[in-house]
N, C-alpha and C positions, 0 to 999 in steps of 0.2 A: 596475430590470432584474432579472428573476428568473433566477438562474443555477442550473443543475443539473450535478452531476458524477457520472460513473460511472468506475470504474477496475477494471481487471484487475490483480491483484497477486500476486506470489510473493516469495520472499526475494531474488531476483536483480534483479527489475525491476518497474516499475509502468507501465502504459499508461493515461494519464489522458485522459478525454474531457469537455470542458466545453461545455455547451450554454447559450447565452444568447439574447437577442432576435435571431432570424434569423442567428445566428452559431454556428459550432462550431469549437472549438480542440482539438487533440490534442497530447499530449506524452509522450515516453518518458523515464522516470527510471530510471537504472541505480543499483543499490545498491553495485556494486563488489565484491559477495560472489561468491566462486567456488562451484561446485556442492559441492565438498568443501572445507570451510573449514580452512585451515591458517594459524595465527598463530605467528610466531616470538616468542620472548619470554624471560622470566626462567626460572630453574630451578624445579623443582617444590617445592623446600624453601622458597621465598620466599613464602608466602601461599597455602596450600592446594595441592591437586593440580593437575597440568597440565590435567586435564579441567575443573576448576572455573575455572581461568584462561581457558581457551578459551571456556567457556560465558559468562563475564562479558564477554569481548571480543566474542563473537558478539552478545550482547544489546545491548551498547553500540553496536556498528556498526549493528544493525537499528534501534535507537532513533533514530540520526542519519538513517537512510534514511526512517523513518516521519515524522520531523519535516519532512524535505524534501518528502515527498508531501503532508503536511498543509498546508504553505505554499502549495501549488498549488491546493488545494481549499477553503481556509479561507472564501472568500467564497460558496461554494455554499449554497443553501437546502436542497437535497436531495442526498443522497449515496448512490449504489449501489455496493456492494463485491462483487467476485466474483473467483474464482481457484481454483487447484487444491489448495492446501494450507492451512497454518495462518496464513499472513501476513494474510489478510483479517480473521480473528478478532482477531489481535494488533493490527492497525491500528484495528479497531473499539474495542477497549479503550483504545487510545492517544487516539482521538478523544474518548471519554467523559472521559478524564483531563484534557483541555484544554477541556472544556465544549462539545464539538461532537457528542456522542453522540446527541442527540435529532434530529439532521439525517440520520442514517443511516436510509434507507427500505427497505433490503434488503441481505441478505448471502446470496450463492449460491455453491455449489460448482460450478465448471465446469473443464473441461480446458484445455489450451493452445489459444489462439485466435489468428487473424491480427489485425493491426491493424484491417482492414476489418470483420471479424466483431465485434470489440469495439465499434467505433464504432456499428455497426448495432444491436447489442444494447442499448446505452445509449439510442440514439434511440428504439428500439421501446419500451423500458421507460417512458421519460418521456412518450411520446405517449399512452400508456394513461391517464396520470394527469390 
């Protein structure tokens, strides 16, 4: 069974579309990240500045989110990534780090899209191939 995956991603959520033999699945994965990240924690004197701590917490949180997304698309032979910001590029690097980088067939910058628009874009991309 040939599986293809397309996903719209930003730092707050990913919308995954999996296409297989005459079947299509969609799933939304929330990162749990707020628009303006605020982590409570230790004092600034405990290991670098507060900004450094926030950056590390943000990166750690995003890595968990990306790992969750990867677990949903791991079986895909072809992966299309798109979205508005940096998350698609960060996920592409993460995919390369886990040995799935060669499966990425495209990375595109697009604005906010509805679930239906995302699914239609993924279908259209893979019908061309």
